[in-house]
Every structure is written in C-alpha cells, then in structure tokens.
ZAGU-956695 format. One record per atom (N, C-alpha, C, O, CB): residue number from 1; residue in one letter; x, y, z. Coordinates in Angstrom, 1 decimal, padded with zeros to 4 digits. Glycine has a CB too. Layout:
nr=NUM&rest=A&c1=X&c2=Y&c3=Z
...
END
This chain:
nr=1&rest=X&c1=001.7&c2=029.2&c3=012.3
nr=1&rest=X&c1=001.0&c2=028.0&c3=012.0
nr=1&rest=X&c1=-000.4&c2=028.3&c3=011.5
nr=1&rest=X&c1=-001.0&c2=029.2&c3=011.9
nr=1&rest=X&c1=000.9&c2=027.1&c3=013.3
nr=2&rest=X&c1=-000.9&c2=027.5&c3=010.6
nr=2&rest=X&c1=-002.2&c2=027.7&c3=010.0
nr=2&rest=X&c1=-003.3&c2=027.2&c3=010.8
nr=2&rest=X&c1=-003.0&c2=026.5&c3=011.9
nr=2&rest=X&c1=-002.2&c2=027.1&c3=008.6
nr=3&rest=X&c1=-004.5&c2=027.4&c3=010.4
nr=3&rest=X&c1=-005.7&c2=026.9&c3=011.1
nr=3&rest=X&c1=-005.7&c2=025.4&c3=011.1
nr=3&rest=X&c1=-005.2&c2=024.7&c3=010.1
nr=3&rest=X&c1=-006.9&c2=027.5&c3=010.6
nr=4&rest=X&c1=-006.3&c2=024.8&c3=012.1
nr=4&rest=X&c1=-006.5&c2=023.3&c3=012.1
nr=4&rest=X&c1=-007.3&c2=022.8&c3=011.0
nr=4&rest=X&c1=-007.0&c2=021.7&c3=010.5
nr=4&rest=X&c1=-007.1&c2=022.9&c3=013.4
nr=5&rest=X&c1=-008.2&c2=023.5&c3=010.5
nr=5&rest=X&c1=-009.0&c2=023.0&c3=009.4
nr=5&rest=X&c1=-008.2&c2=022.9&c3=008.1
nr=5&rest=X&c1=-008.4&c2=022.0&c3=007.3
nr=5&rest=X&c1=-010.2&c2=024.0&c3=009.1
nr=6&rest=X&c1=-007.2&c2=023.9&c3=007.9
nr=6&rest=X&c1=-006.3&c2=023.8&c3=006.8
nr=6&rest=X&c1=-005.4&c2=022.6&c3=006.9
nr=6&rest=X&c1=-005.1&c2=021.9&c3=005.9
nr=6&rest=X&c1=-005.5&c2=025.1&c3=006.7
nr=7&rest=X&c1=-004.9&c2=022.4&c3=008.1
nr=7&rest=X&c1=-004.0&c2=021.3&c3=008.4
nr=7&rest=X&c1=-004.7&c2=019.9&c3=008.1
nr=7&rest=X&c1=-004.2&c2=019.1&c3=007.4
nr=7&rest=X&c1=-003.5&c2=021.3&c3=009.8
nr=8&rest=X&c1=-006.0&c2=019.8&c3=008.6
nr=8&rest=X&c1=-006.7&c2=018.6&c3=008.4
nr=8&rest=X&c1=-007.0&c2=018.4&c3=006.9
nr=8&rest=X&c1=-006.8&c2=017.2&c3=006.4
nr=8&rest=X&c1=-008.1&c2=018.7&c3=009.1
nr=9&rest=X&c1=-007.4&c2=019.4&c3=006.2
nr=9&rest=X&c1=-007.7&c2=019.2&c3=004.7
nr=9&rest=X&c1=-006.4&c2=018.8&c3=004.0
nr=9&rest=X&c1=-006.5&c2=017.9&c3=003.1
nr=9&rest=X&c1=-008.2&c2=020.6&c3=004.2
nr=10&rest=X&c1=-005.3&c2=019.4&c3=004.3
nr=10&rest=X&c1=-004.1&c2=019.1&c3=003.6
nr=10&rest=X&c1=-003.6&c2=017.7&c3=003.9
nr=10&rest=X&c1=-003.2&c2=017.0&c3=003.0
nr=10&rest=X&c1=-003.0&c2=020.1&c3=004.0
nr=11&rest=X&c1=-003.7&c2=017.3&c3=005.2
nr=11&rest=X&c1=-003.2&c2=015.9&c3=005.5
nr=11&rest=X&c1=-004.1&c2=014.9&c3=004.9
nr=11&rest=X&c1=-003.6&c2=013.9&c3=004.4
nr=11&rest=X&c1=-003.3&c2=015.8&c3=007.1
nr=12&rest=X&c1=-005.4&c2=015.1&c3=004.9
nr=12&rest=X&c1=-006.3&c2=014.1&c3=004.2
nr=12&rest=X&c1=-006.1&c2=014.1&c3=002.7
nr=12&rest=X&c1=-006.1&c2=013.0&c3=002.2
nr=12&rest=X&c1=-007.8&c2=014.5&c3=004.5
nr=13&rest=X&c1=-005.9&c2=015.2&c3=002.1
nr=13&rest=X&c1=-005.7&c2=015.3&c3=000.7
nr=13&rest=X&c1=-004.4&c2=014.5&c3=000.3
nr=13&rest=X&c1=-004.4&c2=013.7&c3=-000.7
nr=13&rest=X&c1=-005.7&c2=016.7&c3=000.2
nr=14&rest=X&c1=-003.3&c2=014.8&c3=001.0
nr=14&rest=X&c1=-002.1&c2=014.2&c3=000.7
nr=14&rest=X&c1=-002.1&c2=012.7&c3=001.1
nr=14&rest=X&c1=-001.5&c2=011.9&c3=000.4
nr=14&rest=X&c1=-000.9&c2=014.9&c3=001.5
nr=15&rest=X&c1=-002.8&c2=012.4&c3=002.1
nr=15&rest=X&c1=-002.9&c2=011.0&c3=002.5
nr=15&rest=X&c1=-003.5&c2=010.1&c3=001.5
nr=15&rest=X&c1=-003.1&c2=009.0&c3=001.2
nr=15&rest=X&c1=-003.7&c2=010.8&c3=003.8
nr=16&rest=X&c1=-004.6&c2=010.6&c3=000.9
nr=16&rest=X&c1=-005.3&c2=009.9&c3=-000.2
nr=16&rest=X&c1=-004.4&c2=009.8&c3=-001.4
nr=16&rest=X&c1=-004.4&c2=008.8&c3=-002.1
nr=16&rest=X&c1=-006.6&c2=010.5&c3=-000.5
nr=17&rest=X&c1=-003.6&c2=010.9&c3=-001.7
nr=17&rest=X&c1=-002.7&c2=010.8&c3=-002.9
nr=17&rest=X&c1=-001.6&c2=009.8&c3=-002.6
nr=17&rest=X&c1=-001.3&c2=009.0&c3=-003.5
nr=17&rest=X&c1=-002.1&c2=012.2&c3=-003.1
nr=18&rest=X&c1=-001.1&c2=009.8&c3=-001.4
nr=18&rest=X&c1=000.0&c2=008.8&c3=-001.1
nr=18&rest=X&c1=-000.6&c2=007.4&c3=-001.2
nr=18&rest=X&c1=000.1&c2=006.4&c3=-001.5
nr=18&rest=X&c1=000.6&c2=009.1&c3=000.3
nr=19&rest=X&c1=-001.8&c2=007.2&c3=-000.8
nr=19&rest=X&c1=-002.5&c2=005.9&c3=-000.8
nr=19&rest=X&c1=-002.6&c2=005.4&c3=-002.3
nr=19&rest=X&c1=-002.4&c2=004.2&c3=-002.6
nr=19&rest=X&c1=-003.8&c2=005.9&c3=-000.2
nr=20&rest=X&c1=-002.9&c2=006.3&c3=-003.2
nr=20&rest=X&c1=-002.9&c2=006.0&c3=-004.6
nr=20&rest=X&c1=-001.6&c2=005.6&c3=-005.1
nr=20&rest=X&c1=-001.4&c2=004.7&c3=-005.9
nr=20&rest=X&c1=-003.5&c2=007.2&c3=-005.4
nr=21&rest=X&c1=-000.5&c2=006.3&c3=-004.7
nr=21&rest=X&c1=000.8&c2=006.1&c3=-005.1
nr=21&rest=X&c1=001.3&c2=004.8&c3=-004.5
nr=21&rest=X&c1=002.1&c2=004.0&c3=-005.1
nr=21&rest=X&c1=001.8&c2=007.2&c3=-004.8
nr=22&rest=X&c1=000.9&c2=004.5&c3=-003.2
nr=22&rest=X&c1=001.3&c2=003.3&c3=-002.6
nr=22&rest=X&c1=002.5&c2=003.5&c3=-001.6
nr=22&rest=X&c1=003.0&c2=002.5&c3=-001.1
nr=22&rest=X&c1=001.6&c2=002.2&c3=-003.5
nr=23&rest=X&c1=002.9&c2=004.7&c3=-001.4
nr=23&rest=X&c1=004.1&c2=005.0&c3=-000.5
nr=23&rest=X&c1=004.1&c2=006.5&c3=-000.3
nr=23&rest=X&c1=003.4&c2=007.2&c3=-000.9
nr=23&rest=X&c1=005.4&c2=004.4&c3=-001.2
nr=24&rest=X&c1=005.0&c2=006.8&c3=000.7
nr=24&rest=X&c1=005.2&c2=008.2&c3=000.9
nr=24&rest=X&c1=006.6&c2=008.6&c3=000.3
nr=24&rest=X&c1=007.6&c2=008.1&c3=000.7
nr=24&rest=X&c1=005.2&c2=008.5&c3=002.5
nr=25&rest=X&c1=006.6&c2=009.5&c3=-000.7
nr=25&rest=X&c1=007.8&c2=009.8&c3=-001.3
nr=25&rest=X&c1=008.6&c2=010.8&c3=-000.5
nr=25&rest=X&c1=008.1&c2=011.4&c3=000.5
nr=25&rest=X&c1=007.5&c2=010.4&c3=-002.7
nr=26&rest=X&c1=009.9&c2=011.0&c3=-000.8
nr=26&rest=X&c1=010.7&c2=012.0&c3=-000.2
nr=26&rest=X&c1=010.2&c2=013.4&c3=-000.7
nr=26&rest=X&c1=009.6&c2=013.4&c3=-001.8
nr=26&rest=X&c1=012.3&c2=011.8&c3=-000.5
nr=27&rest=X&c1=010.5&c2=014.4&c3=000.1
nr=27&rest=X&c1=010.0&c2=015.8&c3=-000.3
nr=27&rest=X&c1=010.4&c2=016.2&c3=-001.8
nr=27&rest=X&c1=009.6&c2=016.7&c3=-002.5
nr=27&rest=X&c1=010.5&c2=016.8&c3=000.6
nr=28&rest=X&c1=011.7&c2=016.0&c3=-002.1
nr=28&rest=X&c1=012.1&c2=016.5&c3=-003.4
nr=28&rest=X&c1=011.5&c2=015.6&c3=-004.5
nr=28&rest=X&c1=011.2&c2=016.1&c3=-005.6
nr=28&rest=X&c1=013.6&c2=016.4&c3=-003.5
nr=29&rest=X&c1=011.3&c2=014.3&c3=-004.3
nr=29&rest=X&c1=010.6&c2=013.5&c3=-005.2
nr=29&rest=X&c1=009.1&c2=013.9&c3=-005.4
nr=29&rest=X&c1=008.6&c2=013.9&c3=-006.5
nr=29&rest=X&c1=010.7&c2=012.0&c3=-004.8
nr=30&rest=X&c1=008.5&c2=014.2&c3=-004.2
nr=30&rest=X&c1=007.1&c2=014.6&c3=-004.3
nr=30&rest=X&c1=006.9&c2=015.9&c3=-005.1
nr=30&rest=X&c1=006.0&c2=016.0&c3=-005.9
nr=30&rest=X&c1=006.6&c2=014.9&c3=-002.8
nr=31&rest=X&c1=007.9&c2=016.8&c3=-005.0
nr=31&rest=X&c1=007.8&c2=018.1&c3=-005.7
nr=31&rest=X&c1=007.8&c2=017.8&c3=-007.2
nr=31&rest=X&c1=007.2&c2=018.6&c3=-008.0
nr=31&rest=X&c1=009.0&c2=019.0&c3=-005.3
nr=32&rest=X&c1=008.5&c2=016.8&c3=-007.7
nr=32&rest=X&c1=008.6&c2=016.5&c3=-009.1
nr=32&rest=X&c1=007.6&c2=015.6&c3=-009.7
nr=32&rest=X&c1=007.5&c2=015.3&c3=-010.9
nr=32&rest=X&c1=010.0&c2=015.9&c3=-009.4
nr=33&rest=X&c1=006.7&c2=015.0&c3=-008.8
nr=33&rest=X&c1=005.7&c2=014.1&c3=-009.2
nr=33&rest=X&c1=004.6&c2=014.7&c3=-010.0
nr=33&rest=X&c1=004.2&c2=015.9&c3=-009.8
nr=33&rest=X&c1=005.1&c2=013.4&c3=-008.0
nr=34&rest=X&c1=004.2&c2=014.0&c3=-011.1
nr=34&rest=X&c1=003.0&c2=014.4&c3=-011.8
nr=34&rest=X&c1=001.8&c2=013.9&c3=-011.2
nr=34&rest=X&c1=001.8&c2=012.8&c3=-010.6
nr=34&rest=X&c1=003.2&c2=014.0&c3=-013.3
nr=35&rest=X&c1=000.7&c2=014.6&c3=-011.3
nr=35&rest=X&c1=-000.6&c2=014.1&c3=-010.7
nr=35&rest=X&c1=-000.7&c2=014.4&c3=-009.3
nr=35&rest=X&c1=-001.7&c2=014.0&c3=-008.7
nr=35&rest=X&c1=-000.6&c2=012.7&c3=-010.9
nr=36&rest=X&c1=000.2&c2=015.1&c3=-008.7
nr=36&rest=X&c1=000.1&c2=015.5&c3=-007.3
nr=36&rest=X&c1=-001.0&c2=016.6&c3=-007.1
nr=36&rest=X&c1=-001.2&c2=017.3&c3=-008.1
nr=36&rest=X&c1=001.4&c2=015.9&c3=-006.6
nr=37&rest=X&c1=-001.6&c2=016.8&c3=-005.9
nr=37&rest=X&c1=-002.5&c2=017.9&c3=-005.8
nr=37&rest=X&c1=-001.9&c2=019.2&c3=-006.1
nr=37&rest=X&c1=-000.8&c2=019.5&c3=-005.5
nr=37&rest=X&c1=-003.1&c2=017.9&c3=-004.3
nr=38&rest=X&c1=-002.5&c2=020.0&c3=-007.0
nr=38&rest=X&c1=-001.9&c2=021.2&c3=-007.4
nr=38&rest=X&c1=-001.7&c2=022.3&c3=-006.3
nr=38&rest=X&c1=-000.8&c2=023.0&c3=-006.3
nr=38&rest=X&c1=-002.7&c2=021.8&c3=-008.5
nr=39&rest=X&c1=-002.6&c2=022.3&c3=-005.4
nr=39&rest=X&c1=-002.6&c2=023.2&c3=-004.3
nr=39&rest=X&c1=-001.6&c2=022.9&c3=-003.2
nr=39&rest=X&c1=-001.3&c2=023.7&c3=-002.3
nr=39&rest=X&c1=-004.0&c2=023.4&c3=-003.7
nr=40&rest=X&c1=-001.1&c2=021.6&c3=-003.2
nr=40&rest=X&c1=-000.3&c2=021.1&c3=-002.1
nr=40&rest=X&c1=001.2&c2=021.1&c3=-002.6
nr=40&rest=X&c1=001.8&c2=020.0&c3=-002.8
nr=40&rest=X&c1=-000.7&c2=019.7&c3=-001.7
nr=41&rest=X&c1=001.8&c2=022.3&c3=-002.8
nr=41&rest=X&c1=003.2&c2=022.4&c3=-003.1
nr=41&rest=X&c1=004.0&c2=022.2&c3=-001.8
nr=41&rest=X&c1=003.4&c2=022.3&c3=-000.7
nr=41&rest=X&c1=003.5&c2=023.7&c3=-003.8
nr=42&rest=X&c1=005.2&c2=021.9&c3=-002.0
nr=42&rest=X&c1=006.1&c2=021.7&c3=-000.8
nr=42&rest=X&c1=006.2&c2=023.0&c3=000.0
nr=42&rest=X&c1=006.2&c2=022.9&c3=001.2
nr=42&rest=X&c1=007.5&c2=021.3&c3=-001.3
nr=43&rest=X&c1=006.1&c2=024.1&c3=-000.7
nr=43&rest=X&c1=006.1&c2=025.4&c3=000.0
nr=43&rest=X&c1=004.9&c2=025.6&c3=000.9
nr=43&rest=X&c1=004.9&c2=026.1&c3=002.0
nr=43&rest=X&c1=006.3&c2=026.6&c3=-001.0
nr=44&rest=X&c1=003.7&c2=025.2&c3=000.3
nr=44&rest=X&c1=002.4&c2=025.2&c3=001.0
nr=44&rest=X&c1=002.4&c2=024.3&c3=002.2
nr=44&rest=X&c1=001.9&c2=024.6&c3=003.3
nr=44&rest=X&c1=001.3&c2=024.9&c3=000.1
nr=45&rest=X&c1=003.0&c2=023.1&c3=002.0
nr=45&rest=X&c1=003.0&c2=022.1&c3=003.1
nr=45&rest=X&c1=003.8&c2=022.7&c3=004.3
nr=45&rest=X&c1=003.4&c2=022.6&c3=005.4
nr=45&rest=X&c1=003.6&c2=020.8&c3=002.6
nr=46&rest=X&c1=005.0&c2=023.2&c3=003.9
nr=46&rest=X&c1=005.8&c2=023.8&c3=005.0
nr=46&rest=X&c1=005.2&c2=025.0&c3=005.7
nr=46&rest=X&c1=005.4&c2=025.2&c3=006.8
nr=46&rest=X&c1=007.2&c2=024.2&c3=004.4
nr=47&rest=X&c1=004.4&c2=025.8&c3=004.9
nr=47&rest=X&c1=003.7&c2=027.0&c3=005.5
nr=47&rest=X&c1=002.6&c2=026.5&c3=006.4
nr=47&rest=X&c1=002.5&c2=027.1&c3=007.5
nr=47&rest=X&c1=003.1&c2=027.9&c3=004.4
nr=48&rest=X&c1=001.8&c2=025.5&c3=006.0
nr=48&rest=X&c1=000.7&c2=025.1&c3=006.9
nr=48&rest=X&c1=001.1&c2=024.2&c3=008.0
nr=48&rest=X&c1=000.6&c2=024.4&c3=009.1
nr=48&rest=X&c1=-000.3&c2=024.4&c3=006.0
nr=49&rest=X&c1=002.0&c2=023.3&c3=007.8
nr=49&rest=X&c1=002.4&c2=022.3&c3=008.8
nr=49&rest=X&c1=003.7&c2=022.5&c3=009.5
nr=49&rest=X&c1=004.0&c2=022.0&c3=010.5
nr=49&rest=X&c1=002.3&c2=020.9&c3=008.2
nr=50&rest=X&c1=004.6&c2=023.3&c3=008.9
nr=50&rest=X&c1=005.9&c2=023.6&c3=009.4
nr=50&rest=X&c1=007.0&c2=022.8&c3=008.8
nr=50&rest=X&c1=008.1&c2=023.3&c3=008.6
nr=50&rest=X&c1=005.8&c2=023.3&c3=010.9
nr=51&rest=X&c1=006.7&c2=021.5&c3=008.5
nr=51&rest=X&c1=007.8&c2=020.7&c3=007.8
nr=51&rest=X&c1=007.1&c2=019.4&c3=007.2
nr=51&rest=X&c1=006.0&c2=019.1&c3=007.6
nr=51&rest=X&c1=008.9&c2=020.4&c3=008.8
nr=52&rest=X&c1=007.9&c2=018.8&c3=006.4
nr=52&rest=X&c1=007.5&c2=017.5&c3=005.8
nr=52&rest=X&c1=007.4&c2=016.4&c3=006.9
nr=52&rest=X&c1=006.4&c2=015.6&c3=006.9
nr=52&rest=X&c1=008.5&c2=017.0&c3=004.8
nr=53&rest=X&c1=008.3&c2=016.4&c3=007.9
nr=53&rest=X&c1=008.3&c2=015.5&c3=009.0
nr=53&rest=X&c1=007.0&c2=015.6&c3=009.9
nr=53&rest=X&c1=006.4&c2=014.6&c3=010.3
nr=53&rest=X&c1=009.5&c2=015.6&c3=009.9
nr=54&rest=X&c1=006.6&c2=016.9&c3=010.1
nr=54&rest=X&c1=005.3&c2=017.1&c3=010.8
nr=54&rest=X&c1=004.1&c2=016.5&c3=010.1
nr=54&rest=X&c1=003.3&c2=015.9&c3=010.7
nr=54&rest=X&c1=005.1&c2=018.6&c3=011.0
nr=55&rest=X&c1=004.1&c2=016.6&c3=008.8
nr=55&rest=X&c1=003.1&c2=016.0&c3=007.9
nr=55&rest=X&c1=003.0&c2=014.5&c3=008.2
nr=55&rest=X&c1=002.0&c2=014.0&c3=008.4
nr=55&rest=X&c1=003.3&c2=016.3&c3=006.5
nr=56&rest=X&c1=004.2&c2=013.9&c3=008.1
nr=56&rest=X&c1=004.2&c2=012.4&c3=008.3
nr=56&rest=X&c1=003.8&c2=012.0&c3=009.7
nr=56&rest=X&c1=003.0&c2=011.1&c3=009.8
nr=56&rest=X&c1=005.7&c2=011.9&c3=008.0
nr=57&rest=X&c1=004.3&c2=012.7&c3=010.7
nr=57&rest=X&c1=004.0&c2=012.4&c3=012.1
nr=57&rest=X&c1=002.5&c2=012.5&c3=012.4
nr=57&rest=X&c1=001.9&c2=011.7&c3=013.0
nr=57&rest=X&c1=004.8&c2=013.2&c3=013.0
nr=58&rest=X&c1=001.9&c2=013.6&c3=011.9
nr=58&rest=X&c1=000.5&c2=013.9&c3=012.1
nr=58&rest=X&c1=-000.4&c2=012.9&c3=011.4
nr=58&rest=X&c1=-001.4&c2=012.4&c3=011.9
nr=58&rest=X&c1=000.1&c2=015.3&c3=011.7
nr=59&rest=X&c1=000.1&c2=012.5&c3=010.1
nr=59&rest=X&c1=-000.7&c2=011.6&c3=009.4
nr=59&rest=X&c1=-000.7&c2=010.2&c3=010.1
nr=59&rest=X&c1=-001.7&c2=009.5&c3=010.1
nr=59&rest=X&c1=-000.1&c2=011.4&c3=007.9
nr=60&rest=X&c1=000.4&c2=009.8&c3=010.6
nr=60&rest=X&c1=000.5&c2=008.5&c3=011.3
nr=60&rest=X&c1=-000.3&c2=008.5&c3=012.6
nr=60&rest=X&c1=-000.9&c2=007.5&c3=012.9
nr=60&rest=X&c1=002.0&c2=008.2&c3=011.6
nr=61&rest=X&c1=-000.2&c2=009.6&c3=013.3
nr=61&rest=X&c1=-000.8&c2=009.6&c3=014.6
nr=61&rest=X&c1=-002.4&c2=009.9&c3=014.6
nr=61&rest=X&c1=-003.1&c2=009.3&c3=015.3
nr=61&rest=X&c1=-000.2&c2=010.7&c3=015.5
nr=62&rest=X&c1=-002.7&c2=010.9&c3=013.8
nr=62&rest=X&c1=-004.1&c2=011.3&c3=013.8
nr=62&rest=X&c1=-005.0&c2=010.7&c3=012.7
nr=62&rest=X&c1=-006.2&c2=010.8&c3=012.8
nr=62&rest=X&c1=-004.2&c2=012.8&c3=013.6
nr=63&rest=X&c1=-004.4&c2=010.0&c3=011.7
nr=63&rest=X&c1=-005.2&c2=009.4&c3=010.6
nr=63&rest=X&c1=-004.7&c2=008.0&c3=010.4
nr=63&rest=X&c1=-004.1&c2=007.7&c3=009.3
nr=63&rest=X&c1=-005.1&c2=010.2&c3=009.3
nr=64&rest=X&c1=-004.9&c2=007.1&c3=011.4
nr=64&rest=X&c1=-004.3&c2=005.7&c3=011.2
nr=64&rest=X&c1=-005.0&c2=004.9&c3=010.1
nr=64&rest=X&c1=-004.4&c2=004.1&c3=009.5
nr=64&rest=X&c1=-004.5&c2=005.0&c3=012.5
nr=65&rest=X&c1=-006.2&c2=005.3&c3=009.7
nr=65&rest=X&c1=-006.9&c2=004.6&c3=008.6
nr=65&rest=X&c1=-006.2&c2=004.9&c3=007.3
nr=65&rest=X&c1=-006.0&c2=004.0&c3=006.5
nr=65&rest=X&c1=-008.4&c2=004.9&c3=008.6
nr=66&rest=X&c1=-005.9&c2=006.2&c3=007.1
nr=66&rest=X&c1=-005.2&c2=006.6&c3=005.9
nr=66&rest=X&c1=-003.8&c2=006.0&c3=005.9
nr=66&rest=X&c1=-003.3&c2=005.6&c3=004.8
nr=66&rest=X&c1=-005.1&c2=008.1&c3=005.8
nr=67&rest=X&c1=-003.1&c2=006.0&c3=007.1
nr=67&rest=X&c1=-001.8&c2=005.4&c3=007.2
nr=67&rest=X&c1=-001.8&c2=004.0&c3=006.8
nr=67&rest=X&c1=-000.8&c2=003.5&c3=006.1
nr=67&rest=X&c1=-001.3&c2=005.6&c3=008.6
nr=68&rest=X&c1=-002.8&c2=003.2&c3=007.2
nr=68&rest=X&c1=-002.9&c2=001.8&c3=006.8
nr=68&rest=X&c1=-003.1&c2=001.6&c3=005.3
nr=68&rest=X&c1=-002.5&c2=000.7&c3=004.7
nr=68&rest=X&c1=-004.1&c2=001.1&c3=007.5
nr=69&rest=X&c1=-003.9&c2=002.5&c3=004.7
nr=69&rest=X&c1=-004.1&c2=002.5&c3=003.2
nr=69&rest=X&c1=-002.7&c2=002.7&c3=002.5
nr=69&rest=X&c1=-002.5&c2=002.0&c3=001.5
nr=69&rest=X&c1=-005.1&c2=003.5&c3=002.8
nr=70&rest=X&c1=-001.9&c2=003.6&c3=003.0
nr=70&rest=X&c1=-000.7&c2=003.9&c3=002.3
nr=70&rest=X&c1=000.3&c2=002.7&c3=002.4
nr=70&rest=X&c1=001.0&c2=002.4&c3=001.5
nr=70&rest=X&c1=000.0&c2=005.2&c3=003.0
nr=71&rest=X&c1=000.3&c2=002.1&c3=003.6
nr=71&rest=X&c1=001.3&c2=001.0&c3=003.8
nr=71&rest=X&c1=000.8&c2=-000.4&c3=003.6
nr=71&rest=X&c1=001.4&c2=-001.3&c3=004.0
nr=71&rest=X&c1=001.8&c2=001.2&c3=005.2
nr=72&rest=X&c1=-000.4&c2=-000.5&c3=003.0
nr=72&rest=X&c1=-001.0&c2=-001.8&c3=002.7
nr=72&rest=X&c1=-000.1&c2=-002.4&c3=001.6
nr=72&rest=X&c1=000.1&c2=-001.8&c3=000.6
nr=72&rest=X&c1=-002.5&c2=-001.6&c3=002.3
nr=73&rest=X&c1=000.3&c2=-003.7&c3=001.8
nr=73&rest=X&c1=001.0&c2=-004.3&c3=000.8
nr=73&rest=X&c1=000.2&c2=-004.5&c3=-000.5
nr=73&rest=X&c1=-001.0&c2=-004.8&c3=-000.4
nr=73&rest=X&c1=001.6&c2=-005.7&c3=001.2
nr=74&rest=X&c1=000.8&c2=-004.2&c3=-001.6
nr=74&rest=X&c1=000.1&c2=-004.4&c3=-002.9
nr=74&rest=X&c1=-000.2&c2=-005.8&c3=-003.1
nr=74&rest=X&c1=000.6&c2=-006.7&c3=-002.8
nr=74&rest=X&c1=001.0&c2=-003.8&c3=-004.1
nr=75&rest=X&c1=-001.4&c2=-006.1&c3=-003.7
nr=75&rest=X&c1=-001.7&c2=-007.5&c3=-004.0
nr=75&rest=X&c1=-000.9&c2=-007.9&c3=-005.2
nr=75&rest=X&c1=-000.8&c2=-007.3&c3=-006.2
nr=75&rest=X&c1=-003.2&c2=-007.6&c3=-004.3
nr=76&rest=X&c1=-000.3&c2=-009.1&c3=-005.0
nr=76&rest=X&c1=000.6&c2=-009.6&c3=-006.0
nr=76&rest=X&c1=-000.3&c2=-010.2&c3=-007.2
nr=76&rest=X&c1=-001.2&c2=-010.9&c3=-007.0
nr=76&rest=X&c1=001.5&c2=-010.7&c3=-005.5
nr=77&rest=X&c1=000.1&c2=-009.7&c3=-008.4
nr=77&rest=X&c1=-000.6&c2=-010.2&c3=-009.6
nr=77&rest=X&c1=000.0&c2=-011.5&c3=-010.0
nr=77&rest=X&c1=001.3&c2=-011.5&c3=-010.2
nr=77&rest=X&c1=-000.7&c2=-009.1&c3=-010.7
nr=78&rest=X&c1=-000.8&c2=-012.5&c3=-010.3
nr=78&rest=X&c1=-000.2&c2=-013.8&c3=-010.7
nr=78&rest=X&c1=000.1&c2=-013.8&c3=-012.2
nr=78&rest=X&c1=-000.6&c2=-013.2&c3=-013.0
nr=78&rest=X&c1=-001.2&c2=-014.9&c3=-010.4
nr=79&rest=X&c1=001.2&c2=-014.4&c3=-012.5
nr=79&rest=X&c1=001.5&c2=-014.6&c3=-013.9
nr=79&rest=X&c1=000.6&c2=-015.6&c3=-014.5
nr=79&rest=X&c1=-000.1&c2=-016.4&c3=-013.8
nr=79&rest=X&c1=003.0&c2=-015.0&c3=-014.1
nr=80&rest=X&c1=000.5&c2=-015.6&c3=-015.9
nr=80&rest=X&c1=-000.4&c2=-016.6&c3=-016.5
nr=80&rest=X&c1=-000.1&c2=-018.1&c3=-016.1
nr=80&rest=X&c1=-001.0&c2=-018.9&c3=-015.9
nr=80&rest=X&c1=-000.4&c2=-016.5&c3=-018.0
nr=81&rest=X&c1=001.2&c2=-018.4&c3=-016.0
nr=81&rest=X&c1=001.5&c2=-019.7&c3=-015.6
nr=81&rest=X&c1=001.1&c2=-020.1&c3=-014.2
nr=81&rest=X&c1=000.6&c2=-021.2&c3=-013.9
nr=81&rest=X&c1=003.1&c2=-019.9&c3=-015.7
nr=82&rest=X&c1=001.2&c2=-019.1&c3=-013.3
nr=82&rest=X&c1=000.7&c2=-019.3&c3=-011.9
nr=82&rest=X&c1=-000.8&c2=-019.4&c3=-011.8
nr=82&rest=X&c1=-001.3&c2=-020.2&c3=-011.0
nr=82&rest=X&c1=001.2&c2=-018.2&c3=-011.0
nr=83&rest=X&c1=-001.5&c2=-018.7&c3=-012.7
nr=83&rest=X&c1=-002.9&c2=-018.7&c3=-012.7
nr=83&rest=X&c1=-003.4&c2=-020.1&c3=-013.2
nr=83&rest=X&c1=-004.3&c2=-020.7&c3=-012.6
nr=83&rest=X&c1=-003.5&c2=-017.7&c3=-013.7
nr=84&rest=X&c1=-002.7&c2=-020.7&c3=-014.1
nr=84&rest=X&c1=-003.0&c2=-022.0&c3=-014.6
nr=84&rest=X&c1=-002.8&c2=-023.1&c3=-013.5
nr=84&rest=X&c1=-003.5&c2=-024.0&c3=-013.4
nr=84&rest=X&c1=-002.2&c2=-022.4&c3=-015.8
nr=85&rest=X&c1=-001.7&c2=-022.9&c3=-012.8
nr=85&rest=X&c1=-001.3&c2=-023.9&c3=-011.8
nr=85&rest=X&c1=-002.3&c2=-023.9&c3=-010.6
nr=85&rest=X&c1=-002.5&c2=-024.9&c3=-009.9
nr=85&rest=X&c1=000.1&c2=-023.7&c3=-011.3
nr=86&rest=X&c1=-002.9&c2=-022.7&c3=-010.3
nr=86&rest=X&c1=-003.8&c2=-022.6&c3=-009.2
nr=86&rest=X&c1=-005.2&c2=-022.9&c3=-009.6
nr=86&rest=X&c1=-006.1&c2=-023.0&c3=-008.7
nr=86&rest=X&c1=-003.7&c2=-021.3&c3=-008.5
nr=87&rest=X&c1=-005.5&c2=-022.9&c3=-010.9
nr=87&rest=X&c1=-006.9&c2=-023.2&c3=-011.4
nr=87&rest=X&c1=-007.3&c2=-024.6&c3=-011.0
nr=87&rest=X&c1=-006.6&c2=-025.5&c3=-011.1
nr=87&rest=X&c1=-007.0&c2=-022.9&c3=-012.9
nr=88&rest=X&c1=-008.6&c2=-024.7&c3=-010.8
nr=88&rest=X&c1=-009.2&c2=-026.0&c3=-010.5
nr=88&rest=X&c1=-009.8&c2=-026.6&c3=-011.8
nr=88&rest=X&c1=-010.3&c2=-025.9&c3=-012.6
nr=88&rest=X&c1=-010.3&c2=-025.9&c3=-009.4
nr=89&rest=X&c1=-009.7&c2=-027.9&c3=-011.9
nr=89&rest=X&c1=-010.3&c2=-028.5&c3=-013.1
nr=89&rest=X&c1=-011.7&c2=-029.0&c3=-012.8
nr=89&rest=X&c1=-012.0&c2=-029.6&c3=-011.8
nr=89&rest=X&c1=-009.4&c2=-029.8&c3=-013.5
nr=90&rest=X&c1=-012.6&c2=-028.5&c3=-013.6
nr=90&rest=X&c1=-014.0&c2=-028.9&c3=-013.4
nr=90&rest=X&c1=-014.3&c2=-030.1&c3=-014.4
nr=90&rest=X&c1=-013.8&c2=-030.2&c3=-015.5
nr=90&rest=X&c1=-015.0&c2=-027.7&c3=-013.8
nr=91&rest=X&c1=-015.1&c2=-031.0&c3=-013.8
nr=91&rest=X&c1=-015.3&c2=-032.0&c3=-014.7
nr=91&rest=X&c1=-016.1&c2=-033.0&c3=-014.9
nr=91&rest=X&c1=-015.9&c2=-033.8&c3=-015.9
nr=91&rest=X&c1=-014.6&c2=-032.3&c3=-014.6
END
C-alpha cells in the first residue's frame, strides 16, 4: 500500500475529475476517457489504493464534499419555449 499522502492526492484529483464529468465511470470506461488525469491510470490507482472499489469507498467516506459535487443533479437547461413561458412581462 502506498503512503497516505499519495492516496489523498489521488482521491482528490480523481474526485475533482469525476465532478467535472458529473458521475463516476466504470473502470474500463475511465481507462478509455479522454481528458482524464494522465498520472492516474487504472494501474496506478490499483497500485496506490488496491482497487477501484477502495477508491470509491474512501472517496465517499473521507471526502463527502467531493462526493456531493459528483452526485449533484445537473441543472436543467430550459428550452427557448420554456424560457418564454416563465418570463415576466414588464410593463
């Protein structure tokens, strides 16, 4: 097992990446993603944390603020018709 500082850095880095994506991908999907942190390969995650599941469990337990960012529902964008119907008339 790696040092705690390595684990912390990796979990925080991946947590912020997952928050940008808006979800936690499956390991094989993560490996094929573009824009993922270059230093955080699946092999490196397994070396530092032991497994993908350990990453998810530690992120949920030790970083609840990042966990909330990842699982925050996306704000629904209104269509132009909906925007018109909710607009107030000034007059």
